[in-house]
PDB file of N, CA, C and O in Angstrom, chain B, residues numbered from 101:
ATOM      1  N   MET B 101      98.470  -4.895 -22.030  1.00  0.00           N
ATOM      2  CA  MET B 101      97.702  -6.084 -21.693  1.00  0.00           C
ATOM      3  C   MET B 101      97.077  -6.696 -22.950  1.00  0.00           C
ATOM      4  O   MET B 101      97.084  -7.915 -23.118  1.00  0.00           O
ATOM      5  N   ASP B 102      96.542  -5.854 -23.824  1.00  0.00           N
ATOM      6  CA  ASP B 102      95.921  -6.360 -25.046  1.00  0.00           C
ATOM      7  C   ASP B 102      96.941  -7.031 -25.951  1.00  0.00           C
ATOM      8  O   ASP B 102      96.643  -8.041 -26.589  1.00  0.00           O
ATOM      9  N   LEU B 103      98.143  -6.470 -26.007  1.00  0.00           N
ATOM     10  CA  LEU B 103      99.196  -7.051 -26.835  1.00  0.00           C
ATOM     11  C   LEU B 103      99.593  -8.432 -26.319  1.00  0.00           C
ATOM     12  O   LEU B 103      99.785  -9.361 -27.103  1.00  0.00           O
ATOM     13  N   VAL B 104      99.713  -8.560 -25.021  1.00  0.00           N
ATOM     14  CA  VAL B 104     100.087  -9.841 -24.419  1.00  0.00           C
ATOM     15  C   VAL B 104      99.012 -10.885 -24.701  1.00  0.00           C
ATOM     16  O   VAL B 104      99.320 -12.020 -25.067  1.00  0.00           O
ATOM     17  N   LEU B 105      97.759 -10.502 -24.531  1.00  0.00           N
ATOM     18  CA  LEU B 105      96.653 -11.426 -24.792  1.00  0.00           C
ATOM     19  C   LEU B 105      96.619 -11.838 -26.264  1.00  0.00           C
ATOM     20  O   LEU B 105      96.381 -13.005 -26.577  1.00  0.00           O
ATOM     21  N   SER B 106      96.853 -10.895 -27.153  1.00  0.00           N
ATOM     22  CA  SER B 106      96.883 -11.200 -28.587  1.00  0.00           C
ATOM     23  C   SER B 106      98.009 -12.171 -28.922  1.00  0.00           C
ATOM     24  O   SER B 106      97.811 -13.104 -29.700  1.00  0.00           O
ATOM     25  N   LEU B 107      99.187 -11.959 -28.340  1.00  0.00           N
ATOM     26  CA  LEU B 107     100.313 -12.858 -28.587  1.00  0.00           C
ATOM     27  C   LEU B 107     100.050 -14.259 -28.052  1.00  0.00           C
ATOM     28  O   LEU B 107     100.443 -15.247 -28.673  1.00  0.00           O
ATOM     29  N   ILE B 108      99.400 -14.345 -26.924  1.00  0.00           N
ATOM     30  CA  ILE B 108      99.056 -15.653 -26.353  1.00  0.00           C
ATOM     31  C   ILE B 108      98.075 -16.381 -27.268  1.00  0.00           C
ATOM     32  O   ILE B 108      98.247 -17.570 -27.538  1.00  0.00           O
ATOM     33  N   ILE B 109      97.061 -15.686 -27.740  1.00  0.00           N
ATOM     34  CA  ILE B 109      96.056 -16.299 -28.616  1.00  0.00           C
ATOM     35  C   ILE B 109      96.683 -16.732 -29.941  1.00  0.00           C
ATOM     36  O   ILE B 109      96.400 -17.826 -30.430  1.00  0.00           O
ATOM     37  N   ILE B 110      97.527 -15.889 -30.520  1.00  0.00           N
ATOM     38  CA  ILE B 110      98.190 -16.237 -31.781  1.00  0.00           C
ATOM     39  C   ILE B 110      99.088 -17.455 -31.584  1.00  0.00           C
ATOM     40  O   ILE B 110      99.125 -18.346 -32.432  1.00  0.00           O
ATOM     41  N   SER B 111      99.808 -17.492 -30.468  1.00  0.00           N
ATOM     42  CA  SER B 111     100.677 -18.640 -30.174  1.00  0.00           C
ATOM     43  C   SER B 111      99.868 -19.920 -30.010  1.00  0.00           C
ATOM     44  O   SER B 111     100.280 -20.982 -30.476  1.00  0.00           O
ATOM     45  N   LEU B 112      98.727 -19.823 -29.354  1.00  0.00           N
ATOM     46  CA  LEU B 112      97.869 -21.001 -29.192  1.00  0.00           C
ATOM     47  C   LEU B 112      97.336 -21.503 -30.533  1.00  0.00           C
ATOM     48  O   LEU B 112      97.204 -22.711 -30.732  1.00  0.00           O
ATOM     49  N   MET B 113      97.031 -20.597 -31.443  1.00  0.00           N
ATOM     50  CA  MET B 113      96.576 -21.009 -32.782  1.00  0.00           C
ATOM     51  C   MET B 113      97.681 -21.761 -33.514  1.00  0.00           C
ATOM     52  O   MET B 113      97.419 -22.768 -34.172  1.00  0.00           O
ATOM     53  N   GLY B 114      98.917 -21.274 -33.403  1.00  0.00           N
ATOM     54  CA  GLY B 114     100.046 -21.968 -34.018  1.00  0.00           C
ATOM     55  C   GLY B 114     100.243 -23.347 -33.421  1.00  0.00           C
ATOM     56  O   GLY B 114     100.483 -24.312 -34.147  1.00  0.00           O
ATOM     57  N   TYR B 115     100.143 -23.449 -32.100  1.00  0.00           N
ATOM     58  CA  TYR B 115     100.303 -24.740 -31.436  1.00  0.00           C
ATOM     59  C   TYR B 115      99.168 -25.695 -31.780  1.00  0.00           C
ATOM     60  O   TYR B 115      99.392 -26.891 -31.965  1.00  0.00           O
ATOM     61  N   TRP B 116      97.960 -25.173 -31.865  1.00  0.00           N
ATOM     62  CA  TRP B 116      96.805 -25.994 -32.217  1.00  0.00           C
ATOM     63  C   TRP B 116      96.970 -26.577 -33.615  1.00  0.00           C
ATOM     64  O   TRP B 116      96.721 -27.763 -33.833  1.00  0.00           O
ATOM     65  N   CYS B 117      97.391 -25.742 -34.560  1.00  0.00           N
ATOM     66  CA  CYS B 117      97.653 -26.235 -35.919  1.00  0.00           C
ATOM     67  C   CYS B 117      98.757 -27.286 -35.909  1.00  0.00           C
ATOM     68  O   CYS B 117      98.672 -28.286 -36.621  1.00  0.00           O
ATOM     69  N   TYR B 118      99.791 -27.061 -35.104  1.00  0.00           N
ATOM     70  CA  TYR B 118     100.893 -28.010 -34.993  1.00  0.00           C
ATOM     71  C   TYR B 118     100.397 -29.381 -34.535  1.00  0.00           C
ATOM     72  O   TYR B 118     100.768 -30.402 -35.114  1.00  0.00           O
ATOM     73  N   THR B 119      99.564 -29.407 -33.504  1.00  0.00           N
ATOM     74  CA  THR B 119      99.091 -30.689 -32.984  1.00  0.00           C
ATOM     75  C   THR B 119      98.191 -31.409 -33.990  1.00  0.00           C
ATOM     76  O   THR B 119      98.262 -32.631 -34.118  1.00  0.00           O
ATOM     77  N   ILE B 120      97.358 -30.669 -34.694  1.00  0.00           N
ATOM     78  CA  ILE B 120      96.502 -31.290 -35.705  1.00  0.00           C
ATOM     79  C   ILE B 120      97.360 -31.843 -36.838  1.00  0.00           C
ATOM     80  O   ILE B 120      97.144 -32.967 -37.291  1.00  0.00           O
ATOM     81  N   ALA B 121      98.332 -31.057 -37.298  1.00  0.00           N
ATOM     82  CA  ALA B 121      99.202 -31.488 -38.396  1.00  0.00           C
ATOM     83  C   ALA B 121     100.018 -32.716 -37.994  1.00  0.00           C
ATOM     84  O   ALA B 121     100.195 -33.628 -38.802  1.00  0.00           O
ATOM     85  N   LYS B 122     100.505 -32.751 -36.786  1.00  0.00           N
ATOM     86  CA  LYS B 122     101.281 -33.899 -36.306  1.00  0.00           C
ATOM     87  C   LYS B 122     100.436 -35.162 -36.321  1.00  0.00           C
ATOM     88  O   LYS B 122     100.899 -36.220 -36.745  1.00  0.00           O
ATOM     89  N   ARG B 123      99.190 -35.049 -35.855  1.00  0.00           N
ATOM     90  CA  ARG B 123      98.293 -36.201 -35.806  1.00  0.00           C
ATOM     91  C   ARG B 123      97.922 -36.695 -37.209  1.00  0.00           C
ATOM     92  O   ARG B 123      97.698 -37.888 -37.412  1.00  0.00           O
ATOM     93  N   LYS B 124      97.860 -35.776 -38.169  1.00  0.00           N
ATOM     94  CA  LYS B 124      97.433 -36.140 -39.518  1.00  0.00           C
ATOM     95  C   LYS B 124      98.592 -36.367 -40.480  1.00  0.00           C
ATOM     96  O   LYS B 124      98.365 -36.632 -41.660  1.00  0.00           O
ATOM     97  N   GLY B 125      99.828 -36.267 -39.999  1.00  0.00           N
ATOM     98  CA  GLY B 125     100.991 -36.546 -40.832  1.00  0.00           C
ATOM     99  C   GLY B 125     101.336 -35.414 -41.789  1.00  0.00           C
ATOM    100  O   GLY B 125     101.951 -35.657 -42.827  1.00  0.00           O
ATOM    101  N   ARG B 126     100.964 -34.216 -41.472  1.00  0.00           N
ATOM    102  CA  ARG B 126     101.244 -33.045 -42.304  1.00  0.00           C
ATOM    103  C   ARG B 126     102.501 -32.336 -41.810  1.00  0.00           C
ATOM    104  O   ARG B 126     103.028 -32.664 -40.747  1.00  0.00           O
ATOM    105  N   SER B 127     102.975 -31.369 -42.582  1.00  0.00           N
ATOM    106  CA  SER B 127     104.161 -30.599 -42.214  1.00  0.00           C
ATOM    107  C   SER B 127     103.878 -29.761 -40.967  1.00  0.00           C
ATOM    108  O   SER B 127     102.982 -28.918 -40.954  1.00  0.00           O
ATOM    109  N   LYS B 128     104.659 -30.014 -39.928  1.00  0.00           N
ATOM    110  CA  LYS B 128     104.436 -29.326 -38.658  1.00  0.00           C
ATOM    111  C   LYS B 128     104.931 -27.876 -38.706  1.00  0.00           C
ATOM    112  O   LYS B 128     104.303 -26.988 -38.128  1.00  0.00           O
ATOM    113  N   ALA B 129     106.046 -27.635 -39.388  1.00  0.00           N
ATOM    114  CA  ALA B 129     106.579 -26.270 -39.483  1.00  0.00           C
ATOM    115  C   ALA B 129     105.621 -25.372 -40.259  1.00  0.00           C
ATOM    116  O   ALA B 129     105.371 -24.231 -39.869  1.00  0.00           O
ATOM    117  N   LEU B 130     105.094 -25.891 -41.350  1.00  0.00           N
ATOM    118  CA  LEU B 130     104.132 -25.123 -42.138  1.00  0.00           C
ATOM    119  C   LEU B 130     102.856 -24.874 -41.337  1.00  0.00           C
ATOM    120  O   LEU B 130     102.249 -23.807 -41.442  1.00  0.00           O
ATOM    121  N   ALA B 131     102.461 -25.840 -40.554  1.00  0.00           N
ATOM    122  CA  ALA B 131     101.251 -25.693 -39.743  1.00  0.00           C
ATOM    123  C   ALA B 131     101.416 -24.582 -38.713  1.00  0.00           C
ATOM    124  O   ALA B 131     100.500 -23.785 -38.511  1.00  0.00           O
ATOM    125  N   ILE B 132     102.564 -24.524 -38.066  1.00  0.00           N
ATOM    126  CA  ILE B 132     102.809 -23.454 -37.096  1.00  0.00           C
ATOM    127  C   ILE B 132     102.760 -22.102 -37.792  1.00  0.00           C
ATOM    128  O   ILE B 132     102.122 -21.168 -37.306  1.00  0.00           O
ATOM    129  N   PHE B 133     103.435 -21.999 -38.930  1.00  0.00           N
ATOM    130  CA  PHE B 133     103.453 -20.743 -39.678  1.00  0.00           C
ATOM    131  C   PHE B 133     102.047 -20.316 -40.077  1.00  0.00           C
ATOM    132  O   PHE B 133     101.667 -19.160 -39.895  1.00  0.00           O
ATOM    133  N   MET B 134     101.276 -21.255 -40.622  1.00  0.00           N
ATOM    134  CA  MET B 134      99.908 -20.932 -41.042  1.00  0.00           C
ATOM    135  C   MET B 134      99.036 -20.563 -39.847  1.00  0.00           C
ATOM    136  O   MET B 134      98.213 -19.652 -39.938  1.00  0.00           O
ATOM    137  N   GLY B 135      99.210 -21.259 -38.737  1.00  0.00           N
ATOM    138  CA  GLY B 135      98.446 -20.948 -37.542  1.00  0.00           C
ATOM    139  C   GLY B 135      98.744 -19.557 -37.015  1.00  0.00           C
ATOM    140  O   GLY B 135      97.840 -18.838 -36.590  1.00  0.00           O
ATOM    141  N   LEU B 136     100.022 -19.179 -37.042  1.00  0.00           N
ATOM    142  CA  LEU B 136     100.393 -17.839 -36.590  1.00  0.00           C
ATOM    143  C   LEU B 136      99.887 -16.762 -37.545  1.00  0.00           C
ATOM    144  O   LEU B 136      99.494 -15.675 -37.123  1.00  0.00           O
ATOM    145  N   LEU B 137      99.902 -17.080 -38.828  1.00  0.00           N
ATOM    146  CA  LEU B 137      99.529 -16.092 -39.840  1.00  0.00           C
ATOM    147  C   LEU B 137      98.017 -15.950 -40.002  1.00  0.00           C
ATOM    148  O   LEU B 137      97.507 -14.833 -40.093  1.00  0.00           O
ATOM    149  N   PHE B 138      97.298 -17.074 -40.037  1.00  0.00           N
ATOM    150  CA  PHE B 138      95.867 -17.038 -40.358  1.00  0.00           C
ATOM    151  C   PHE B 138      94.946 -17.371 -39.182  1.00  0.00           C
ATOM    152  O   PHE B 138      93.728 -17.237 -39.302  1.00  0.00           O
ATOM    153  N   GLY B 139      95.499 -17.798 -38.066  1.00  0.00           N
ATOM    154  CA  GLY B 139      94.706 -18.018 -36.867  1.00  0.00           C
ATOM    155  C   GLY B 139      93.668 -19.118 -36.991  1.00  0.00           C
ATOM    156  O   GLY B 139      93.966 -20.224 -37.440  1.00  0.00           O
ATOM    157  N   ILE B 140      92.456 -18.802 -36.592  1.00  0.00           N
ATOM    158  CA  ILE B 140      91.381 -19.795 -36.520  1.00  0.00           C
ATOM    159  C   ILE B 140      91.034 -20.374 -37.892  1.00  0.00           C
ATOM    160  O   ILE B 140      90.588 -21.518 -37.981  1.00  0.00           O
ATOM    161  N   ILE B 141      91.233 -19.603 -38.957  1.00  0.00           N
ATOM    162  CA  ILE B 141      90.981 -20.114 -40.310  1.00  0.00           C
ATOM    163  C   ILE B 141      91.909 -21.295 -40.600  1.00  0.00           C
ATOM    164  O   ILE B 141      91.475 -22.306 -41.153  1.00  0.00           O
ATOM    165  N   ALA B 142      93.175 -21.168 -40.229  1.00  0.00           N
ATOM    166  CA  ALA B 142      94.134 -22.257 -40.443  1.00  0.00           C
ATOM    167  C   ALA B 142      93.775 -23.476 -39.599  1.00  0.00           C
ATOM    168  O   ALA B 142      93.918 -24.609 -40.058  1.00  0.00           O
ATOM    169  N   VAL B 143      93.318 -23.259 -38.395  1.00  0.00           N
ATOM    170  CA  VAL B 143      92.913 -24.375 -37.525  1.00  0.00           C
ATOM    171  C   VAL B 143      91.760 -25.132 -38.177  1.00  0.00           C
ATOM    172  O   VAL B 143      91.759 -26.363 -38.199  1.00  0.00           O
ATOM    173  N   ILE B 144      90.794 -24.415 -38.699  1.00  0.00           N
ATOM    174  CA  ILE B 144      89.644 -25.054 -39.352  1.00  0.00           C
ATOM    175  C   ILE B 144      90.094 -25.833 -40.581  1.00  0.00           C
ATOM    176  O   ILE B 144      89.647 -26.959 -40.800  1.00  0.00           O
ATOM    177  N   VAL B 145      90.975 -25.244 -41.384  1.00  0.00           N
ATOM    178  CA  VAL B 145      91.456 -25.924 -42.595  1.00  0.00           C
ATOM    179  C   VAL B 145      92.213 -27.193 -42.226  1.00  0.00           C
ATOM    180  O   VAL B 145      91.986 -28.241 -42.832  1.00  0.00           O
ATOM    181  N   TYR B 146      93.100 -27.120 -41.251  1.00  0.00           N
ATOM    182  CA  TYR B 146      93.845 -28.315 -40.846  1.00  0.00           C
ATOM    183  C   TYR B 146      92.936 -29.379 -40.243  1.00  0.00           C
ATOM    184  O   TYR B 146      93.195 -30.573 -40.395  1.00  0.00           O
ATOM    185  N   ALA B 147      91.891 -28.965 -39.571  1.00  0.00           N
ATOM    186  CA  ALA B 147      90.949 -29.938 -39.010  1.00  0.00           C
ATOM    187  C   ALA B 147      90.169 -30.645 -40.110  1.00  0.00           C
ATOM    188  O   ALA B 147      89.813 -31.813 -39.959  1.00  0.00           O
ATOM    189  N   ILE B 148      89.899 -29.957 -41.210  1.00  0.00           N
ATOM    190  CA  ILE B 148      89.124 -30.531 -42.311  1.00  0.00           C
ATOM    191  C   ILE B 148      89.984 -31.443 -43.193  1.00  0.00           C
ATOM    192  O   ILE B 148      89.480 -32.423 -43.741  1.00  0.00           O
ATOM    193  N   LEU B 149      91.277 -31.126 -43.332  1.00  0.00           N
ATOM    194  CA  LEU B 149      92.152 -31.919 -44.200  1.00  0.00           C
ATOM    195  C   LEU B 149      92.184 -33.380 -43.775  1.00  0.00           C
ATOM    196  O   LEU B 149      92.156 -33.701 -42.587  1.00  0.00           O
ATOM    197  N   LYS B 150      92.242 -34.251 -44.767  1.00  0.00           N
ATOM    198  CA  LYS B 150      92.376 -35.681 -44.483  1.00  0.00           C
ATOM    199  C   LYS B 150      93.817 -35.990 -44.088  1.00  0.00           C
ATOM    200  O   LYS B 150      94.739 -35.270 -44.468  1.00  0.00           O
ATOM    201  N   PRO B 151      94.003 -37.054 -43.331  1.00  0.00           N
ATOM    202  CA  PRO B 151      95.372 -37.486 -43.031  1.00  0.00           C
ATOM    203  C   PRO B 151      96.082 -37.944 -44.307  1.00  0.00           C
ATOM    204  O   PRO B 151      95.434 -38.297 -45.292  1.00  0.00           O
ATOM    205  N   THR B 152      97.405 -37.937 -44.283  1.00  0.00           N
ATOM    206  CA  THR B 152      98.171 -38.402 -45.432  1.00  0.00           C
ATOM    207  C   THR B 152      97.960 -39.908 -45.616  1.00  0.00           C
ATOM    208  O   THR B 152      97.482 -40.590 -44.710  1.00  0.00           O
ATOM    209  N   LYS B 153      98.310 -40.404 -46.765  1.00  0.00           N
ATOM    210  CA  LYS B 153      98.137 -41.832 -47.062  1.00  0.00           C
ATOM    211  C   LYS B 153      98.903 -42.704 -46.071  1.00  0.00           C
ATOM    212  O   LYS B 153      98.413 -43.753 -45.652  1.00  0.00           O
ATOM    213  N   GLU B 154     100.113 -42.264 -45.697  1.00  0.00           N
ATOM    214  CA  GLU B 154     100.916 -43.044 -44.766  1.00  0.00           C
ATOM    215  C   GLU B 154     100.204 -43.188 -43.414  1.00  0.00           C
ATOM    216  O   GLU B 154     100.195 -44.265 -42.817  1.00  0.00           O
ATOM    217  N   VAL B 155      99.618 -42.101 -42.951  1.00  0.00           N
ATOM    218  CA  VAL B 155      98.908 -42.136 -41.668  1.00  0.00           C
ATOM    219  C   VAL B 155      97.651 -42.984 -41.787  1.00  0.00           C
ATOM    220  O   VAL B 155      97.309 -43.716 -40.858  1.00  0.00           O
ATOM    221  N   GLN B 156      96.955 -42.893 -42.922  1.00  0.00           N
ATOM    222  CA  GLN B 156      95.759 -43.707 -43.123  1.00  0.00           C
ATOM    223  C   GLN B 156      96.114 -45.190 -43.119  1.00  0.00           C
ATOM    224  O   GLN B 156      95.402 -45.994 -42.516  1.00  0.00           O
ATOM    225  N   LEU B 157      97.204 -45.561 -43.783  1.00  0.00           N
ATOM    226  CA  LEU B 157      97.636 -46.968 -43.798  1.00  0.00           C
ATOM    227  C   LEU B 157      98.036 -47.441 -42.398  1.00  0.00           C
ATOM    228  O   LEU B 157      97.716 -48.559 -41.996  1.00  0.00           O
ATOM    229  N   LYS B 158      98.735 -46.577 -41.668  1.00  0.00           N
ATOM    230  CA  LYS B 158      99.149 -46.923 -40.312  1.00  0.00           C
ATOM    231  C   LYS B 158      97.933 -47.129 -39.411  1.00  0.00           C
ATOM    232  O   LYS B 158      97.911 -48.060 -38.607  1.00  0.00           O
ATOM    233  N   ASN B 159      96.932 -46.277 -39.537  1.00  0.00           N
ATOM    234  CA  ASN B 159      95.705 -46.422 -38.741  1.00  0.00           C
ATOM    235  C   ASN B 159      94.944 -47.681 -39.134  1.00  0.00           C
ATOM    236  O   ASN B 159      94.390 -48.361 -38.271  1.00  0.00           O
ATOM    237  N   ALA B 160      94.909 -48.003 -40.435  1.00  0.00           N
ATOM    238  CA  ALA B 160      94.228 -49.197 -40.889  1.00  0.00           C
ATOM    239  C   ALA B 160      94.917 -50.448 -40.367  1.00  0.00           C
ATOM    240  O   ALA B 160      94.250 -51.408 -39.979  1.00  0.00           O
ATOM    241  N   GLU B 161      96.249 -50.445 -40.354  1.00  0.00           N
ATOM    242  CA  GLU B 161      96.991 -51.592 -39.818  1.00  0.00           C
ATOM    243  C   GLU B 161      96.700 -51.789 -38.330  1.00  0.00           C
ATOM    244  O   GLU B 161      96.570 -52.921 -37.864  1.00  0.00           O
ATOM    245  N   LYS B 162      96.599 -50.701 -37.596  1.00  0.00           N
ATOM    246  CA  LYS B 162      96.276 -50.794 -36.167  1.00  0.00           C
ATOM    247  C   LYS B 162      94.905 -51.412 -35.964  1.00  0.00           C
ATOM    248  O   LYS B 162      94.711 -52.231 -35.065  1.00  0.00           O
ATOM    249  N   LEU B 163      93.952 -51.017 -36.804  1.00  0.00           N
ATOM    250  CA  LEU B 163      92.603 -51.562 -36.677  1.00  0.00           C
ATOM    251  C   LEU B 163      92.556 -53.049 -37.012  1.00  0.00           C
ATOM    252  O   LEU B 163      91.825 -53.812 -36.379  1.00  0.00           O
ATOM    253  N   LEU B 164      93.341 -53.458 -38.012  1.00  0.00           N
ATOM    254  CA  LEU B 164      93.344 -54.865 -38.413  1.00  0.00           C
ATOM    255  C   LEU B 164      94.005 -55.758 -37.363  1.00  0.00           C
ATOM    256  O   LEU B 164      93.664 -56.935 -37.240  1.00  0.00           O
ATOM    257  N   LYS B 165      94.936 -55.205 -36.617  1.00  0.00           N
ATOM    258  CA  LYS B 165      95.638 -55.994 -35.588  1.00  0.00           C
ATOM    259  C   LYS B 165      94.746 -56.268 -34.375  1.00  0.00           C
ATOM    260  O   LYS B 165      94.988 -57.219 -33.631  1.00  0.00           O
ATOM    261  N   LYS B 166      93.738 -55.458 -34.175  1.00  0.00           N
ATOM    262  CA  LYS B 166      92.869 -55.628 -32.998  1.00  0.00           C
ATOM    263  C   LYS B 166      91.940 -56.800 -33.142  1.00  0.00           C
ATOM    264  O   LYS B 166      91.149 -57.076 -32.240  1.00  0.00           O
TER     265      LYS B 166
END
C-alpha cells in the first residue's frame, strides 16, 4: 500500500511540473523528469521560474488586443 501511494504521489509531482512547464513555455519532458526525480522541490522551482520570452510576448500581445 505504501509503495502504491508513493508511486501515485511521485507521478502527480511529475504531472504538476509538466503542467507548469507547458504554461510557461519550458521543456515538458525535462519537467516530468525533474518532477519525478526531485518531487516538490522541482514543483517549487518551476513555479518560481519566469515564462520564456516567447510566452511573455504572446501574453503581452493578448493583453494589447483586449
